[in-house]
C-alpha positions as CSV (number, residue, x, y, z in Angstrom):
1,P,-5.1,67.1,100.6
2,R,-1.4,67.6,101.6
3,H,-0.3,64.9,99.2
4,L,-2.1,66.7,96.4
5,E,-0.6,70.0,97.5
6,F,2.9,68.5,97.6
7,I,2.6,67.3,94.0
8,R,0.9,70.5,92.8
9,K,3.8,72.5,94.2
10,R,6.3,70.5,92.1
11,K,4.0,70.7,89.0
12,Q,3.9,74.5,89.4
13,A,7.6,74.8,90.0
14,H,8.3,73.0,86.7
15,D,5.7,74.4,84.3
16,G,4.0,71.1,83.7
17,D,7.2,69.3,82.9
18,F,7.1,67.4,86.2
19,A,3.7,66.0,85.4
20,Q,4.7,65.0,81.9
21,V,7.9,63.2,83.0
22,V,5.9,61.4,85.7
23,R,3.4,60.2,83.1
24,L,6.3,58.9,80.9
25,L,7.8,57.1,83.9
26,K,4.5,55.6,85.0
27,F,3.9,54.4,81.4
28,W,7.4,52.7,81.5
29,A,6.7,51.1,84.9
30,T,3.2,49.9,83.9
31,R,4.7,48.3,80.7
32,L,7.3,46.5,82.9
33,K,4.6,45.3,85.3
34,R,2.7,43.7,82.4
35,E,5.8,42.1,80.9
36,Q,7.8,41.0,84.0
37,E,6.0,38.9,86.6
38,G,6.6,40.3,90.1
39,F,8.0,43.7,88.9
40,R,6.9,46.4,91.4
41,L,7.3,50.1,91.3
42,K,4.5,52.2,92.9
43,S,3.4,55.3,91.0
44,F,3.8,57.3,94.2
45,M,7.4,56.2,94.5
46,I,8.0,57.4,91.0
47,E,6.5,60.8,91.9
48,L,8.6,61.0,95.0
49,I,11.9,60.0,93.4
50,L,11.3,62.6,90.6
51,A,10.3,65.2,93.2
52,H,13.5,64.5,95.1
53,L,15.5,65.0,91.8
54,A,13.5,68.2,90.9
55,D,14.0,69.6,94.4
56,N,17.7,69.1,94.0
57,G,17.9,71.2,90.9
58,H,17.5,68.8,88.1
59,D,15.9,70.3,85.0
60,L,12.8,68.5,83.8
61,S,12.2,70.5,80.6
62,D,14.3,68.2,78.4
63,Y,12.3,65.0,78.6
64,P,14.9,62.6,77.4
65,E,17.4,64.1,79.8
66,A,14.9,64.1,82.7
67,L,14.2,60.4,82.0
68,Q,17.9,59.7,81.9
69,T,18.4,61.6,85.2
70,F,15.7,59.4,86.8
71,F,17.2,56.2,85.5
72,T,20.7,57.2,86.4
73,Y,19.7,58.1,89.9
74,V,18.0,54.7,90.4
75,A,21.0,52.8,88.9
76,E,23.7,54.7,90.8
77,S,21.9,55.0,94.2
78,N,20.6,51.4,94.0
79,L,17.6,53.0,95.8
80,Q,19.7,53.0,99.0
81,Q,19.7,56.7,99.6
82,L,17.1,58.1,102.0
83,I,14.6,60.3,100.3
84,V,12.8,62.7,102.7
85,F,11.0,66.0,102.3
86,A,10.7,68.9,104.7
87,D,7.5,70.4,103.4
88,Y,5.3,69.3,106.4
89,Y,7.8,68.1,109.0
90,D,11.4,68.5,110.0
91,A,13.5,66.1,108.0
92,S,15.6,65.3,111.0
93,S,12.6,63.8,112.7
94,V,12.6,60.8,110.4
95,A,13.7,57.7,112.4
96,T,16.4,55.4,111.1
97,C,15.0,52.9,108.6
98,K,16.2,49.3,108.2
99,E,14.2,48.6,105.0
100,A,15.9,48.0,101.7
101,V,14.4,51.2,100.2
102,K,13.8,54.4,102.3
103,I,11.4,56.8,100.6
104,I,9.5,58.7,103.3
105,D,6.0,59.9,102.8
106,P,6.1,63.7,102.4
107,V,3.3,64.3,104.8
108,N,3.9,61.6,107.4
109,A,7.5,61.2,108.7
110,K,6.7,57.8,110.2
111,N,5.6,56.2,106.9
112,N,8.2,54.7,104.6
113,V,6.2,54.3,101.4
114,S,8.7,51.7,100.1
115,K,8.9,49.5,103.2
116,L,7.6,46.4,101.5
117,Y,10.2,46.4,98.8
118,T,12.8,43.6,99.0
119,T,16.3,43.5,97.6
120,G,14.9,41.4,94.8
121,H,12.4,44.2,93.9
122,V,15.2,46.7,94.1
123,D,17.4,44.6,91.8
124,A,14.6,44.3,89.2
125,I,14.0,48.1,89.3
126,V,17.7,48.9,89.1
127,N,18.2,46.5,86.2
128,A,15.2,47.9,84.3
129,A,16.5,51.5,84.9
130,I,19.9,50.5,83.5
131,D,18.3,49.0,80.5
132,A,16.1,52.0,79.9
133,G,19.0,54.4,80.4
134,D,21.1,52.5,78.0
135,A,18.3,52.5,75.4
136,I,17.9,56.3,75.8
137,D,21.6,56.9,75.3
138,A,21.6,54.8,72.2
139,A,18.4,56.5,70.9
140,L,20.0,60.0,71.4
141,H,23.1,58.9,69.4
142,A,21.4,56.7,66.8
143,P,22.4,57.5,63.2
144,T,19.0,57.0,61.7
145,K,15.4,57.8,62.7
146,Q,14.6,54.1,62.4
147,D,17.3,53.2,64.9
148,T,16.1,56.0,67.2
149,V,12.6,54.7,67.2
150,R,13.8,51.2,67.8
151,Y,15.7,52.2,70.9
152,W,12.8,54.3,72.3
153,Q,10.6,51.2,71.8
154,K,12.9,49.3,74.1
155,V,11.8,51.8,76.8
156,F,8.1,52.4,75.9
157,G,7.2,49.4,73.9
158,P,6.4,48.7,70.2
159,A,3.5,51.2,70.1
160,F,6.0,54.0,70.5
161,Q,6.2,56.1,67.3
162,V,7.7,59.5,66.4
């Protein structure tokens, strides 16, 4: 119930935009999992990274910009920054983690939800985020609708239409 309450709180704080951006990111990750053998990015990790960004004041109402914020964070942080929430425990109670990725469960300070991710997984996620971010930048500055759609298809696949 606390996990649901945690996510519900973010959804309410962002008028449904949080949920929509999560859906778009999960669609992106699912597509990559189908296309790239060994690609991993848990849905829960997507939610927690986006919750971290939202909690730190990032606007989610402009979906392209929110997606770009997510991809930029992943690329720039290389998923090396500790992500921890203080909704249900004191953030200082989190023990030092030695794993490649450190995203702590918002209801259990002892659970690193990303502990099984290797540097190889991180590299694949970061590279995919860089590619997606580049495609979004290109889409936002494309001279024609056809070019815009083509760039968005690099992110969401050939089924993407405007």
